[in-house]
N, C-alpha and C positions, 0 to 999 in steps of 0.2 A: 504494499500499500504505500502511497504517496501522499504528503499532509504538505499543504501549502501555508507556511508561516503569515497569518495575518494579526492585525489588530482589529478586534471588534468594539464597537459602541455599545457599552451596556448600561448607559445614562438610562434610568428608569425602567431597567429590563430585569425580569425576576429570574433569579437563578435558584433552582430547587437541588439540594443534594441529599440523595437516599442512603442513609448508611450513618453511622455514628461512632465509627471506628478510626482506626489508623490510616486506611485510606483516605477517607472523608478529611481527616486532620491535615494530610499532605495537601489537598487540592485547596483547602481552606487557607492555608499559610499564605499563598499567593493571591488568592482570590481576595481576602479582606484587606488587602493594600490597594484595591481598585474599587471597591464596593461593599457595602454593609446590607445591600438588597437581596441578602441570600437567606433561604429557609433550609434548615436542616430536619428532615424528617427520619425517625428512628426510634424503637422501642426503648432503646437505651444509647444514651449520648455519652461519650468520654468527658471527664473533668477539663481536657485541654479545650475541647469543643465549647463547652459551657462558658468559658474564660473569653471567647471570642464574641465579637459584636454581631452576632446572627441571630435571628429568629429560630426557636427550637420548636418543634412539635413532635412530643414523645408519643409516638404512635407507630403502628404497623403502616407499610405501604398500602395505599390504594390508588388507582388510577385518577382519582379526583384530585390529587396533590399536585397533579403536572398542569392542571389548568391554567392557563395564561404565562406558562414558563418559557423563557427565552433559551436557557441553558440548562439543561440537565446532566447530573453526575450519578451515576449508578454506582454506588460504593460499598455494597453489601458483601459478605462473606458467601453469599449465595448466588452460583453463577447462573442457574436458572432464572430466579428472580431478577437479576440483572437484564437479562435477556427480555424478561417481560417489560421490563421499565423501558428499555430500549424500544422495544416496537411500540409501546404506548405513547412514548414521547414523540417518536417519528410521526405517529398518525396525527399528532397535533400540533407538527410543524416545528418543533423544538429542535435543536442541537443537541446531540448526545455524546457523552464521554463515558465509557464503562470501563471500570477499572479491571486490568486484567484482560480485557477482551477486546483488542484493538480492531478486530474485524467488524465489530458491532458499532464502532465509535466513528462520529463525524469530524472530531477533532482529537487533539491530544494536548495533554498540558505541558509544555516547556518547562525548563528550570529557567526561574526568573530572578532577575536581579533589578531592583528599582531604587533610584535615588531622584526624589523631587519628580519632575515631569519626563524624565528620562527612564527607559526601560530596556534591558538588554534580555532577549529570551533565547535559550539555546535548545536546539531540538535535534533528537537522534532519529526522527522519523519513527517513533515509538519502538526503536530496536535496541538502545543501550542507555536507559535511564541514568546509570550511575555514571557514564561518562559524560553524559550532558550536564549532570552535576559538577562533577571535576571542572568541566569547561568554565561553567559558572562561574565557580568559585576562583579560578585563574583570571578571568577578566575582572572581577570583584577586585581582586588584590592587586591588580594593573591599575583600575579606577580608582581605588584607594588612595594612591599617590597623587596627591592635590596638584601636583605639577602636571600630570597627564590628564586629569578628570576633566578639566576645563578649557582644554585647548580648542 
């Protein structure tokens, strides 16, 4: 699969994350630097997610929670449920990312570094997340040198 790196306008767009564990946490770390218009839906939500500026609905997934969503992240530990979430979100016209199932995803989450209005995103085309993170960290170190960052 080939993914085109783009920047999406998410102003006033509803983002829904189904799942309350580690996969959801990883997605949220980057997302909350851009918006707080995020709803997390899961029967149980981690303490780290609770500390984030997002709406939380502690309940089991139903298709109704996808209504009006622009982006949907299927982040449960249940692959079959993630597939159902993807199909339902697609029927509603939402863009979907499914944790661990790139073939069901419309987009991937790059490794992002943000400073002010500037963002750097590193993508491995969903093939090597660890390497993308290492590249992001090297870019961040390079940009942390103030003499380089504002040239």
